[in-house]
Legacy VTK file of the C-alpha trace (Angstrom):
# vtk DataFile Version 3.0
C-alpha trace
ASCII
DATASET POLYDATA
POINTS 393 float
-0.124 -0.089 0.094
2.777 2.570 0.893
4.930 1.672 -2.053
2.749 0.968 -4.997
-0.384 2.787 -4.044
-2.691 -0.224 -3.710
-5.896 0.005 -1.762
-6.092 -2.358 1.107
-8.513 -4.871 -0.712
-6.178 -4.923 -3.760
-3.235 -5.518 -1.378
-4.824 -8.364 0.452
-5.999 -10.089 -2.795
-2.455 -9.705 -4.199
-1.082 -11.328 -0.869
-3.650 -14.206 -1.179
-2.765 -15.079 -4.860
0.920 -14.797 -3.973
0.392 -17.517 -1.132
-1.360 -19.706 -3.788
1.295 -19.478 -6.155
3.877 -20.720 -3.725
1.535 -23.468 -2.688
1.484 -24.450 -6.329
5.163 -24.205 -6.941
5.926 -26.339 -3.780
4.098 -29.411 -5.319
6.021 -29.319 -8.463
8.818 -31.307 -7.350
6.514 -34.167 -6.457
5.008 -34.132 -9.981
6.016 -36.419 -12.982
8.997 -34.820 -14.770
9.187 -36.755 -17.822
7.841 -39.551 -20.174
9.125 -43.141 -21.212
9.356 -43.006 -25.221
8.735 -45.726 -27.498
12.073 -47.460 -28.568
13.680 -50.596 -29.986
14.294 -53.532 -27.663
17.009 -53.380 -25.301
16.956 -49.785 -25.185
15.303 -47.369 -22.711
14.499 -43.923 -24.138
13.335 -41.090 -21.817
12.265 -37.557 -22.258
12.601 -35.549 -19.068
12.303 -31.940 -18.024
15.675 -30.391 -16.806
16.392 -26.990 -15.124
17.458 -24.298 -17.579
20.267 -23.102 -15.221
20.009 -19.517 -14.187
16.664 -17.609 -14.797
16.439 -13.729 -14.851
13.050 -12.431 -13.552
12.254 -8.707 -14.499
9.011 -7.676 -12.489
6.637 -4.836 -12.806
5.190 -2.382 -10.392
1.396 -2.919 -10.526
1.235 -6.347 -8.739
4.889 -6.388 -7.567
4.712 -9.138 -5.024
2.460 -11.531 -6.985
4.047 -10.994 -10.453
7.566 -11.628 -9.184
6.685 -14.574 -6.994
4.776 -16.249 -9.793
8.022 -16.595 -11.562
10.447 -16.912 -9.057
8.645 -19.647 -6.909
8.300 -22.227 -9.956
11.592 -21.386 -11.415
13.202 -22.378 -7.983
10.992 -25.290 -7.595
12.109 -27.062 -10.740
15.827 -26.639 -9.879
16.979 -23.202 -11.372
18.812 -20.488 -9.821
17.039 -17.056 -9.942
18.167 -13.412 -10.432
15.207 -11.083 -9.761
15.151 -7.527 -10.787
12.105 -5.766 -9.528
10.846 -2.373 -10.843
12.821 0.312 -9.137
9.565 1.773 -8.085
8.569 -1.240 -6.029
12.005 -2.749 -5.049
10.673 -3.385 -1.432
7.493 -5.269 -1.936
8.648 -6.703 -5.368
12.101 -7.563 -4.265
13.619 -7.283 -0.903
10.535 -8.972 0.857
10.728 -11.942 -1.431
14.420 -12.603 -0.880
14.087 -12.143 2.832
11.212 -14.443 2.990
13.123 -17.217 1.126
16.105 -16.492 3.383
14.092 -17.020 6.342
12.600 -20.200 5.032
15.971 -21.634 4.624
16.671 -21.292 0.830
20.501 -22.189 0.233
22.572 -19.159 -0.088
23.309 -18.191 -3.704
20.160 -19.751 -5.329
18.186 -16.421 -5.356
19.829 -13.221 -6.023
18.221 -9.652 -5.860
19.418 -7.061 -8.458
17.990 -3.795 -7.801
18.156 -1.211 -10.650
16.738 0.256 -13.774
17.136 -0.573 -17.378
20.854 -0.945 -17.094
20.459 -3.723 -14.683
17.737 -5.421 -16.786
20.177 -5.186 -20.009
22.980 -6.653 -18.120
20.545 -9.789 -17.307
19.471 -10.009 -20.986
23.226 -9.964 -22.066
24.984 -12.001 -19.521
25.733 -15.576 -21.022
25.362 -17.162 -17.590
21.534 -16.322 -17.599
19.758 -18.928 -19.482
16.226 -17.463 -19.573
14.403 -14.190 -19.096
10.889 -13.852 -17.668
9.612 -10.424 -18.239
6.326 -8.793 -17.120
6.044 -5.052 -18.157
4.991 -2.610 -20.870
5.153 -3.789 -24.487
7.754 -1.101 -25.211
10.257 -2.470 -22.713
9.245 -6.085 -23.666
10.394 -5.450 -27.237
13.834 -4.190 -25.965
14.212 -7.164 -23.564
13.164 -9.682 -26.401
15.626 -8.177 -28.840
18.561 -8.234 -26.472
17.825 -11.504 -24.899
17.247 -13.206 -28.278
20.435 -11.922 -29.826
22.056 -13.698 -26.918
20.196 -16.698 -27.584
18.269 -16.959 -24.473
14.813 -18.354 -23.947
12.449 -15.613 -23.603
8.919 -15.348 -21.923
7.203 -11.880 -22.516
3.833 -10.875 -20.567
3.197 -7.497 -21.862
0.479 -4.896 -22.174
-3.017 -5.041 -23.354
-5.867 -2.971 -25.013
-8.591 -5.340 -23.829
-12.257 -5.511 -24.725
-15.238 -6.100 -22.425
-18.305 -6.491 -24.779
-21.690 -5.848 -23.378
-24.576 -7.135 -25.259
-28.053 -5.431 -25.310
-29.573 -8.525 -23.332
-26.989 -8.082 -20.345
-28.350 -7.240 -16.883
-27.366 -3.584 -16.673
-26.533 -3.516 -13.034
-24.074 -6.392 -13.368
-22.783 -5.302 -16.609
-21.802 -1.849 -14.930
-20.268 -3.468 -11.800
-18.255 -5.762 -14.188
-16.997 -2.859 -16.355
-16.154 -0.618 -13.167
-14.005 -3.501 -11.826
-12.508 -4.031 -15.244
-11.525 -0.362 -15.878
-10.847 1.114 -12.259
-9.307 -1.763 -10.133
-5.866 -0.612 -8.902
-6.271 2.854 -10.801
-6.455 0.675 -14.161
-2.989 -0.012 -13.842
-3.437 -3.684 -14.774
-2.453 -5.460 -18.035
-5.760 -7.034 -18.109
-7.653 -3.817 -17.474
-10.609 -3.036 -19.840
-9.079 -0.614 -22.342
-12.379 -0.506 -24.252
-15.844 -1.305 -23.296
-17.856 -2.054 -26.281
-21.626 -1.586 -25.676
-24.283 -2.342 -27.996
-25.981 0.972 -29.198
-29.519 0.144 -27.928
-28.326 0.085 -24.538
-25.265 2.754 -24.530
-26.948 5.736 -23.007
-28.354 3.952 -20.072
-25.019 2.105 -19.656
-23.002 5.191 -19.775
-25.243 7.262 -17.225
-25.080 4.186 -14.702
-21.367 3.965 -15.235
-20.738 7.599 -14.708
-22.898 7.553 -11.546
-20.884 4.600 -10.317
-17.608 6.486 -10.982
-18.742 9.492 -8.907
-19.644 7.273 -6.113
-15.941 5.834 -5.820
-13.783 7.677 -3.167
-10.282 8.642 -4.243
-7.303 9.193 -1.692
-4.289 7.792 0.276
-4.908 4.007 0.919
-2.884 3.939 3.972
-5.270 6.574 5.698
-8.365 6.309 4.269
-11.163 3.835 3.079
-10.750 4.574 -0.547
-11.687 2.643 -3.786
-8.822 4.374 -5.917
-5.336 5.243 -4.802
-2.683 7.331 -6.483
-1.168 6.811 -9.999
2.268 5.214 -9.439
4.228 8.361 -10.791
3.746 11.784 -12.553
5.057 10.435 -15.979
2.131 7.847 -16.146
-0.322 10.418 -15.013
0.844 12.669 -17.573
0.279 9.814 -20.261
-3.112 9.322 -19.123
-4.175 13.013 -19.012
-2.709 13.776 -22.404
-4.671 10.884 -24.033
-7.774 12.375 -22.269
-6.955 15.838 -23.729
-6.386 14.526 -27.227
-9.586 12.633 -27.250
-11.614 15.456 -25.851
-10.175 17.671 -28.549
-11.180 15.062 -31.197
-14.748 15.149 -29.885
-15.122 12.569 -26.979
-17.070 13.555 -24.239
-15.997 13.027 -20.687
-18.986 12.319 -18.432
-17.050 11.744 -15.143
-13.844 12.316 -13.563
-10.995 13.328 -15.912
-9.355 15.981 -13.638
-6.280 14.883 -11.449
-5.375 16.511 -8.247
-1.721 15.477 -7.464
-1.241 11.814 -8.526
-4.848 11.051 -8.043
-7.217 10.694 -10.789
-10.778 9.810 -10.095
-12.724 7.032 -12.037
-13.158 8.580 -15.568
-15.844 7.824 -18.138
-15.072 8.780 -21.779
-18.080 8.572 -24.140
-18.290 8.787 -28.082
-14.915 7.361 -28.598
-14.080 6.492 -32.331
-11.217 4.520 -33.932
-9.118 7.581 -34.985
-8.867 8.696 -31.271
-5.642 7.855 -29.018
-8.178 6.570 -26.350
-9.343 3.743 -28.770
-5.874 2.730 -29.620
-3.396 3.353 -26.727
-3.056 1.557 -23.524
-3.871 4.021 -20.895
-2.877 2.319 -17.688
-5.154 4.591 -15.665
-8.698 4.530 -14.418
-10.325 5.475 -17.588
-13.480 3.684 -19.002
-13.478 4.187 -22.772
-16.903 3.640 -24.154
-17.421 2.421 -27.757
-20.695 1.643 -29.344
-21.583 -1.144 -31.828
-24.524 -2.503 -33.592
-24.097 -6.054 -34.687
-21.968 -9.120 -33.153
-19.847 -9.067 -36.202
-18.997 -5.587 -35.620
-18.150 -5.903 -31.927
-15.756 -8.879 -32.915
-14.274 -6.631 -35.220
-13.693 -3.737 -32.925
-12.443 -6.182 -30.115
-9.934 -7.640 -32.760
-8.874 -4.157 -34.133
-5.734 -3.919 -31.960
-2.256 -5.115 -32.083
-2.527 -6.449 -28.523
-4.098 -9.820 -27.606
-4.294 -10.354 -23.922
-7.819 -10.513 -22.371
-11.223 -10.098 -23.684
-14.750 -10.878 -22.272
-18.408 -10.972 -23.374
-21.461 -10.272 -20.967
-24.787 -11.622 -22.214
-27.850 -13.723 -20.941
-27.295 -15.817 -24.049
-24.316 -17.938 -23.237
-24.415 -19.651 -26.734
-24.380 -16.232 -28.354
-21.501 -14.908 -26.289
-19.676 -18.367 -26.541
-20.020 -18.057 -30.535
-18.528 -14.582 -30.370
-15.594 -15.763 -27.908
-14.379 -18.296 -30.579
-13.718 -15.380 -32.876
-11.850 -13.234 -30.502
-7.953 -13.061 -30.823
-6.566 -13.072 -27.107
-4.836 -15.511 -24.920
-7.548 -15.156 -22.327
-11.295 -15.257 -23.036
-14.118 -14.991 -20.284
-17.882 -15.437 -20.977
-20.069 -13.644 -18.446
-17.085 -12.111 -16.493
-14.726 -9.038 -16.955
-11.217 -8.974 -18.387
-9.185 -9.093 -15.148
-8.878 -12.651 -13.943
-6.079 -14.887 -12.778
-6.664 -18.050 -10.836
-2.928 -18.983 -10.524
-3.538 -22.409 -11.614
-4.387 -21.368 -15.279
-1.787 -20.641 -18.115
-1.584 -16.875 -18.372
-0.268 -15.097 -21.529
-1.153 -13.195 -24.712
-0.346 -13.107 -28.307
0.763 -10.166 -30.744
1.946 -6.982 -28.800
0.698 -8.648 -25.414
3.441 -11.288 -25.428
5.102 -13.828 -27.639
2.718 -16.558 -27.236
4.246 -18.202 -24.124
2.274 -18.662 -20.969
3.161 -18.649 -17.190
1.166 -20.380 -14.451
-0.396 -23.835 -13.599
0.572 -26.377 -16.184
2.432 -23.906 -18.200
5.166 -23.651 -15.383
6.955 -26.832 -16.417
7.199 -25.742 -20.020
8.190 -22.291 -18.949
11.081 -23.002 -16.454
12.472 -26.356 -17.922
13.744 -27.836 -21.146
13.332 -31.187 -22.566
16.356 -33.662 -22.586
16.187 -36.849 -24.478
17.932 -39.639 -22.387
18.626 -43.103 -23.757
20.197 -46.167 -22.127
21.521 -49.391 -23.735
23.377 -52.444 -21.811
26.198 -52.074 -24.272
27.300 -49.821 -27.220
26.070 -51.186 -30.649
28.588 -52.463 -33.210
28.019 -49.708 -36.095
29.262 -50.798 -39.463
32.014 -48.281 -39.801
LINES 1 394
393 0 1 2 3 4 5 6 7 8 9 10 11 12 13 14 15 16 17 18 19 20 21 22 23 24 25 26 27 28 29 30 31 32 33 34 35 36 37 38 39 40 41 42 43 44 45 46 47 48 49 50 51 52 53 54 55 56 57 58 59 60 61 62 63 64 65 66 67 68 69 70 71 72 73 74 75 76 77 78 79 80 81 82 83 84 85 86 87 88 89 90 91 92 93 94 95 96 97 98 99 100 101 102 103 104 105 106 107 108 109 110 111 112 113 114 115 116 117 118 119 120 121 122 123 124 125 126 127 128 129 130 131 132 133 134 135 136 137 138 139 140 141 142 143 144 145 146 147 148 149 150 151 152 153 154 155 156 157 158 159 160 161 162 163 164 165 166 167 168 169 170 171 172 173 174 175 176 177 178 179 180 181 182 183 184 185 186 187 188 189 190 191 192 193 194 195 196 197 198 199 200 201 202 203 204 205 206 207 208 209 210 211 212 213 214 215 216 217 218 219 220 221 222 223 224 225 226 227 228 229 230 231 232 233 234 235 236 237 238 239 240 241 242 243 244 245 246 247 248 249 250 251 252 253 254 255 256 257 258 259 260 261 262 263 264 265 266 267 268 269 270 271 272 273 274 275 276 277 278 279 280 281 282 283 284 285 286 287 288 289 290 291 292 293 294 295 296 297 298 299 300 301 302 303 304 305 306 307 308 309 310 311 312 313 314 315 316 317 318 319 320 321 322 323 324 325 326 327 328 329 330 331 332 333 334 335 336 337 338 339 340 341 342 343 344 345 346 347 348 349 350 351 352 353 354 355 356 357 358 359 360 361 362 363 364 365 366 367 368 369 370 371 372 373 374 375 376 377 378 379 380 381 382 383 384 385 386 387 388 389 390 391 392
């Protein structure tokens, strides 16, 4: 709460899923770690999972404890050493706390290293020949640089990046439930989540009623210091991020969009904001804002909603809300994203699930649950014969 600006409920939730990720990782050494392959008589052929060696973890500021631990814990559990470089804005709760907890738990010295620092420290990890893999969570811009540097040094790379995620509200949706889902998806942790709903696509017949109800919800949410007040929204992480969000709001307003709630910052605090009348030529439609801004975009047909949701370089999370589950599922089949949710909003992670995106949201890798074995180990083919064969040469 002090370091990242989390409100208490978000901080408590982050702690709970961090514990869950540790519990999940602790079971990995007891799971099957390979397969017996078909082979000729007298020969044993195995495929087994082996540690990579040293894994570099570069973690972000928004869920600093969890997004570091979800990589550190499984990487250690399957036999790797780890170098953790947390975001410099959350070095304590995203780095020092984790290192100290593992130290107190008895992890052997030298297996986990903490590397505080900025971009130069991350570049050193990506360049060092002793580091076999980089697991990076953060912005798409930084992820591109990580991918370029690590790939140039032939490292395994896992990138979990940004998103411009769509929440689709169909005309038959329960209005109150739809508003609650949209508010959570757009404003949780000040919108500073890769899965936040960057666009809320609303069928035109219910747009006015939905927009009015969402604006009313926005005005009810208190904003302030989460360590001293009962608030729904805390501060934006820093001035640069706030300036980015305000710039997008100013550009969109100048282009004809209407801000029906919020939109005016005081210090680092930006209240829950609703922007109506957004069109594809506006920056609010295309850019990841990473702030508590609900961007409303109308559509008429299911096909148009699908086209709008897919009209982005990102591909992380998407959701559809409708009383007609079959209709929503049919739309879900056409949506390009690593995470698809029917009758829920876009911000979801159960820890036990593979988590990852495509396009500018990632390189097609996943982290979490069954994906962790694939992520933090490599296959080794291992054969055994009683004696060497007599080859004809």
